[in-house]
C-alpha positions in Angstrom: 0.1 0.0 0.1 1.3 3.5 -0.8 -0.8 5.9 1.3 1.4 8.9 0.5 0.9 8.4 -3.3 -2.9 8.3 -2.8 -2.9 11.6 -1.1 -0.5 13.2 -3.5 -2.6 12.0 -6.6 -5.8 13.6 -4.8 -4.0 16.9 -4.0 -2.5 17.1 -7.6 -5.9 16.6 -9.1 -7.5 19.4 -6.9 -4.7 21.8 -7.7 -5.2 20.9 -11.4 -8.9 21.5 -11.3 -8.5 24.7 -9.5 -5.9 26.0 -12.0 -8.6 25.1 -14.7 -11.1 27.4 -13.0 -13.1 24.9 -11.1 -14.7 26.1 -7.7 -13.1 24.9 -4.6 -15.9 22.5 -3.6 -15.4 20.8 -7.2 -11.6 20.6 -6.7 -12.0 19.1 -3.4 -14.6 16.7 -4.6 -12.1 15.7 -7.4 -9.4 15.0 -4.6 -12.1 12.8 -2.7 -12.9 10.9 -5.9 -9.4 10.2 -6.8 -8.5 8.9 -3.3 -11.8 6.8 -3.2 -10.9 5.3 -6.7 -7.3 4.4 -5.6 -8.4 2.8 -2.4 -11.3 0.8 -3.7 -10.2 -0.1 -7.2 -6.5 -0.8 -6.3 -4.9 -3.1 -4.0 -5.7 -1.0 -1.0 -8.8 -2.8 0.2 -6.8 -5.2 2.4 -8.7 -7.1 5.1 -5.9 -6.8 7.5 -6.7 -5.6 11.1 -7.0 -1.7 11.2 -7.0 -1.4 7.3 -10.5 0.3 7.2 -9.4 2.8 9.8 -6.2 3.5 8.0 -8.0 3.8 4.7 -10.6 6.3 6.3 -7.7 8.4 7.6 -6.1 8.5 4.2 -9.3 9.6 2.6 -10.1 12.3 5.1 -6.5 13.5 5.1 -6.6 13.9 1.4 -9.8 16.0 1.4 -8.5 18.2 4.4 -5.0 18.7 2.7 -6.7 19.7 -0.7 -8.9 22.3 1.1 -6.0 23.7 3.2 -3.8 24.0 0.1 -6.5 25.6 -2.0 -7.1 28.1 0.8 -3.4 29.0 0.9 -3.3 29.5 -3.0 -6.5 31.6 -3.1 -5.7 33.7 -0.1 -5.9 37.6 -0.3 -3.3 39.2 -2.4 -0.2 41.1 -0.9 -1.3 44.4 0.3 0.4 47.3 -1.6 2.7 49.3 0.4 5.8 51.5 0.2 8.9 49.4 1.3 12.3 50.7 2.1 14.7 48.1 3.7 18.1 46.5 3.7 18.2 43.0 2.0 20.2 40.4 0.5 20.0 39.2 -3.3 19.1 35.6 -3.2 18.9 35.0 -6.9 19.9 37.0 -10.0 19.5 36.3 -13.8 18.7 37.7 -17.1 15.0 38.3 -17.7 13.8 39.5 -21.1 15.7 42.6 -22.2 16.9 43.3 -18.6 17.6 41.3 -15.4 15.7 40.3 -12.3 16.6 39.6 -8.8 14.9 37.9 -5.8 15.7 40.1 -2.7 15.2 38.9 0.9 14.2 41.7 3.3 12.7 42.1 6.8 9.3 42.6 5.0 9.5 39.6 2.8 11.1 38.4 -0.5 10.3 40.7 -3.3 11.0 40.5 -7.0 12.8 43.4 -8.5 13.3 43.9 -12.3 16.5 45.7 -13.2 18.1 47.3 -16.2 20.5 45.2 -18.5 23.4 47.2 -17.2 22.9 46.1 -13.6 26.1 44.7 -11.8 24.4 43.3 -8.8 25.2 39.8 -7.9 23.8 36.9 -5.8 24.7 37.5 -2.3 25.1 41.2 -2.6 23.8 43.3 0.4 21.6 46.1 -0.9 19.1 48.7 0.2 15.8 48.6 -1.8 13.0 50.9 -1.9 9.8 51.0 -3.9 6.2 50.3 -4.1 5.7 46.5 -3.2 2.5 44.8 -4.3 1.1 41.7 -5.6 1.7 40.0 -8.9 -0.7 40.4 -11.8 -3.6 38.0 -12.3 -2.9 34.6 -13.9 -3.3 34.6 -17.7 -6.4 33.1 -19.1 -4.8 31.5 -22.0 -2.6 29.3 -19.8 0.7 31.2 -20.8 3.5 32.0 -18.5 2.3 33.0 -15.0 5.0 35.3 -13.3 3.2 35.1 -9.9 3.2 31.5 -9.5 6.7 31.1 -10.9 8.1 33.6 -8.2 5.8 32.3 -5.5 7.3 28.8 -6.0 10.7 30.6 -5.1 9.5 32.2 -2.0 8.5 35.6 -3.2 5.7 37.3 -1.5 5.3 40.1 -4.0 6.8 42.3 -6.8 8.6 45.7 -6.3 7.5 48.4 -8.7 9.9 50.9 -9.9 12.6 49.7 -7.4 15.6 51.8 -6.3 18.3 49.4 -5.5 21.9 50.3 -4.3 24.8 48.3 -2.8 25.7 48.7 1.0 28.8 47.5 2.6 29.0 43.8 3.8 30.1 40.5 2.3 27.8 37.5 2.1 28.1 34.8 4.5 27.4 31.1 4.9 26.0 29.3 1.7 25.8 32.7 -0.2 29.4 33.2 0.4 30.3 29.6 -0.7 28.2 29.9 -3.8 29.8 33.2 -4.8 33.4 31.9 -4.3 32.9 28.7 -6.2 31.2 30.5 -9.1 34.1 33.0 -9.5 36.7 30.3 -9.3 34.9 28.1 -12.0 34.2 30.9 -14.3 37.9 32.1 -14.0 39.9 28.8 -14.0 38.0 26.3 -16.1 37.5 25.7 -19.9 33.8 26.2 -21.5 32.3 23.0 -21.5 33.8 21.8 -18.1 33.0 25.2 -16.7 29.4 25.0 -17.8 28.6 21.5 -16.6 30.2 22.0 -13.1 28.4 25.4 -12.7 25.2 23.4 -13.4 26.0 20.4 -11.1 27.6 22.3 -8.3 25.7 25.6 -8.0 22.5 25.0 -10.1 23.6 27.8 -12.5 23.1 27.5 -16.4 25.4 28.7 -19.1 22.8 29.9 -22.0 25.1 28.4 -24.8 25.4 25.0 -23.0 21.8 24.8 -22.1 20.9 25.4 -25.7 23.0 22.3 -26.7 21.4 20.1 -24.1 18.0 21.2 -25.3 18.8 20.3 -28.8 19.9 16.8 -27.5 17.0 16.2 -25.2 19.3 16.1 -22.2 18.3 19.4 -20.3 17.6 17.4 -17.1 21.3 16.8 -16.9 21.8 20.5 -16.1 19.1 20.5 -13.4 20.3 19.3 -10.0 18.1 16.3 -9.4 18.3 12.7 -8.0 21.3 11.8 -10.2 23.4 14.5 -8.8 22.2 14.2 -5.2 22.5 10.4 -5.5 26.1 10.7 -6.8 27.1 12.9 -3.9 25.5 10.5 -1.3 27.1 7.5 -2.9 30.5 9.1 -2.8 30.2 10.2 0.8 29.0 6.6 1.8 31.9 5.1 -0.1 34.3 7.4 1.9 32.8 7.0 5.3 33.4 4.0 7.6 30.4 2.0 8.9 29.1 3.1 12.3 26.4 5.1 13.9 27.5 8.4 12.4 27.6 7.2 8.9 24.0 8.1 7.9 23.8 11.4 9.9 27.1 12.6 8.3 25.8 11.5 4.8 22.7 13.4 5.5 24.5 16.5 6.5 26.8 16.5 3.4 23.7 15.8 1.3 21.7 18.9 2.6 24.8 21.1 2.3 25.1 20.1 -1.3 21.4 20.8 -2.0 21.7 24.2 -0.5 24.9 25.2 -2.1 23.4 24.0 -5.5 20.5 26.6 -5.1 17.9 24.3 -3.5 15.9 23.8 -6.8 12.6 21.9 -6.5 14.1 18.8 -8.1 17.1 18.8 -5.7 14.8 19.3 -2.6 12.7 16.4 -3.8 15.6 14.2 -4.1 17.1 15.2 -0.9 13.8 14.5 1.0 13.4 11.1 -0.9 16.8 10.0 0.3 16.2 11.4 3.8 13.1 9.4 4.0 15.2 6.2 3.1 17.7 7.2 5.8 15.1 7.6 8.5 13.6 4.2 7.5 17.1 2.7 7.8 17.6 4.2 11.3 14.3 2.9 12.7 14.6 -0.6 10.9 11.6 -0.1 8.6 11.5 -1.1 4.9 11.0 2.0 2.6 8.9 2.0 -0.5 10.4 4.1 -3.2 7.1 5.1 -4.5 6.1 6.2 -1.0 9.3 8.1 -0.4 8.9 10.1 -3.6 5.3 10.8 -2.8 6.2 11.9 0.7 8.9 14.3 -0.6 6.5 15.7 -3.1 3.8 16.3 -0.6 6.2 17.9 1.8 7.2 20.4 -0.9 3.6 21.2 -1.7 2.7 21.7 1.9 5.7 24.1 2.2 4.8 25.9 -1.1 1.7 24.9 -3.0 2.9 26.9 -5.9 5.6 24.3 -6.7 2.7 22.4 -8.5 3.0 24.9 -11.5 6.7 24.6 -11.4 7.9 22.5 -14.5 11.0 21.3 -12.6 8.8 20.0 -9.7 6.4 18.4 -12.1 9.1 16.6 -14.2 11.2 15.6 -11.1 8.3 14.1 -9.2 6.8 12.4 -12.4 10.3 10.9 -13.4 11.0 9.9 -10.0 7.6 8.1 -9.4 8.0 6.3 -12.7 11.3 5.0 -11.9 10.2 4.0 -8.4 7.3 2.1 -9.7 9.5 0.1 -12.1 11.9 -0.6 -9.2 9.2 -1.4 -6.6 7.3 -3.7 -8.8 10.5 -5.3 -10.3 9.6 -5.0 -13.9 11.9 -7.3 -15.7 12.4 -4.9 -18.7 11.6 -1.7 -16.8 14.8 -0.4 -16.2 16.2 -1.1 -19.7 13.3 0.9 -21.2 13.3 3.6 -18.8 14.5 6.3 -21.2 11.8 5.6 -23.7 9.1 5.5 -20.7 10.3 8.9 -19.5 10.5 10.4 -23.0 7.0 9.3 -23.8 5.5 10.3 -20.3 7.1 13.8 -20.4 7.2 14.8 -24.1 3.7 16.3 -24.1 4.6 18.6 -21.0 7.8 19.6 -22.3 6.8 20.2 -25.8 4.1 22.6 -24.5 6.6 24.7 -22.7 9.4 24.7 -25.3 7.5 24.1 -28.5 9.0 20.8 -29.4 11.0 17.8 -28.0 13.8 16.1 -29.9 13.3 12.5 -30.9 17.1 11.9 -30.7 16.8 12.3 -26.8 15.3 8.9 -26.7 18.6 7.4 -27.9 20.9 9.8 -26.4 19.5 9.2 -22.9 20.3 5.5 -22.9 23.8 6.7 -22.8 23.7 10.0 -21.0 22.7 9.0 -17.6 25.5 6.3 -17.1 28.1 8.4 -18.8 27.5 11.5 -16.8 27.1 9.4 -13.6 30.9 8.8 -14.2 31.9 12.0 -16.1 30.6 14.6 -13.6 32.5 13.2 -10.5 35.5 12.7 -12.7 35.3 16.3 -14.1 35.1 17.5 -10.4 38.3 15.6 -9.5 40.1 17.0 -12.7 39.0 20.4 -11.9 40.5 20.5 -8.3 44.2 21.3 -9.1 43.1 24.3 -11.4 40.5 25.6 -8.9 43.1 25.1 -6.0 45.7 27.2 -8.1 48.2 24.3 -8.3 50.8 25.0 -11.0 50.1 22.9 -13.9 46.5 22.3 -13.0 45.2 23.4 -16.4 46.5 20.1 -17.7 44.0 18.0 -15.7 41.2 20.5 -16.6 42.1 20.1 -20.3 41.7 16.3 -20.0 38.4 16.8 -18.5 37.3 19.3 -21.3 38.5 16.7 -23.9 36.0 14.2 -22.4 33.1 16.7 -22.7 34.1 17.4 -26.4 33.8 13.7 -27.1 30.5 13.6 -25.5 29.4 16.7 -27.5 30.4 15.1 -30.8 28.5 11.8 -29.9 25.3 13.8 -29.1 25.7 15.9 -32.1 26.0 12.8 -34.3 22.9 11.4 -32.9 20.9 14.4 -33.6 22.2 14.4 -37.2 21.1 10.8 -37.6 17.6 11.6 -35.9 16.8 15.2 -36.7 13.1 15.0 -36.0 11.2 16.8 -33.2 7.9 16.1 -31.7 5.5 19.0 -31.4 2.6 19.7 -29.1 -0.4 17.4 -30.0 -3.4 15.9 -28.4 -2.0 12.3 -29.4 1.3 13.3 -27.6 -0.5 14.2 -24.4 -2.9 11.4 -24.4 0.0 8.7 -24.9 2.2 10.4 -22.3 -0.6 10.5 -19.5 -1.6 7.0 -20.4 1.7 5.5 -20.1 2.6 7.3 -16.9 -0.8 6.4 -15.4 -0.3 2.7 -16.3 3.0 2.4 -14.7 2.0 4.4 -11.6 -1.2 2.2 -11.1 0.7 -1.1 -11.5 3.4 0.3 -9.3 0.9 0.9 -6.5 -0.7 -2.5 -6.8 -3.2 -2.5 -9.6 -3.4 -5.6 -11.9 -2.2 -4.8 -15.5 -5.5 -5.3 -17.1 -7.7 -2.9 -15.0 -4.6 -0.5 -14.8 -4.6 -0.2 -18.6 -8.3 0.4 -19.0 -8.2 3.0 -16.3 -5.1 4.7 -17.6 -6.9 5.4 -21.0 -9.9 6.9 -19.1 -7.5 9.1 -16.9 -5.7 10.2 -20.1 -8.8 11.4 -21.8 -10.2 13.1 -18.6 -7.0 15.1 -18.1 -6.0 15.7 -21.7 -9.7 17.1 -22.3 -9.3 20.1 -20.0 
């Protein structure tokens, strides 16, 4: 039984219906129906002692949780007021024709749009003043929603006509570490190695490199996720001797890495999932991978419900759930077909946002994950002499760059052989939802025949909105 998955599925349906304009009672009813469906039609109707009470609790928790999250999302807008305060820039990047920064102040976190000539950097201490208010209304055509995007990153409002000036003081803690590492990587490493390590270590993206991975269908390699967090944990566990402090130290290093990499939704999900596994290990309980992923997704939604509209959160949770379902149910061929399954399940979602998704990504990802599982740790080791300022360290960095060049040539060759791209379509959405639903239903205990029937119904229902 996967109770966390039942609750997560119900909550996601309620948020989906709310986003489509359904009234709150209809959204909560949708969550209740999904929970009831999974409980009654799946493998959850066990006759074990206490099962009825547990299922009733899951059902009620799904309804109350959906209502709670909908109230948080639909709560009154940020009251417009004049703000003048000192703050710290938590996030800064290009935005359209200018730049944008997320500033933490004593009055909350605010989004400030800056001119393209701005020289402010992440971690800078600033004084900011201006008229702070709520974000604009959500677009009716389903386009980019600035408010939900920034609320998923902790913003409480938007600063209109901001005046931002630097004040004395250096960043401390994680912000200081991120700035120092960023400057060293930018200064001391060659282009491909620099771009990949910026992404893996700090969650930063080089636009040119991001465009290459978009063409290859491997953009997920630049997002700090389960692959990166898992590699860090594996390396730490290999280096630490067995003992009572092994898992706590691994947890500490893991969360330091997640924070230093920018604490993106995909990284937080991976960290929470692994932490659930560590807790199960500590208390001597078996851990279901599906339940661990679902619990991580639920925790993030309760923290910030707006994560639901973040593409990174959706892709991360969906991919982790699919892989966990393949693992928990021990599909004999599941893992060998994982790249194909993930491509089909996510192609509709990705193509709607980016306009298309490369077919070559199916083939490239068969190789990409194992290759980068070795290449990224090796690149980090080869980068250490150069980052540490050791004379002749550039030779090791050049060797790492050569490995990335070889990868680039392989990926470009695959794209030239398979140049086609899938564009958004009803069929792409239907097939993706149906495949994902089938694997998740089987992964949570359904028999394959009813799971196939239900997955088609679910696909037409969700794709019809």
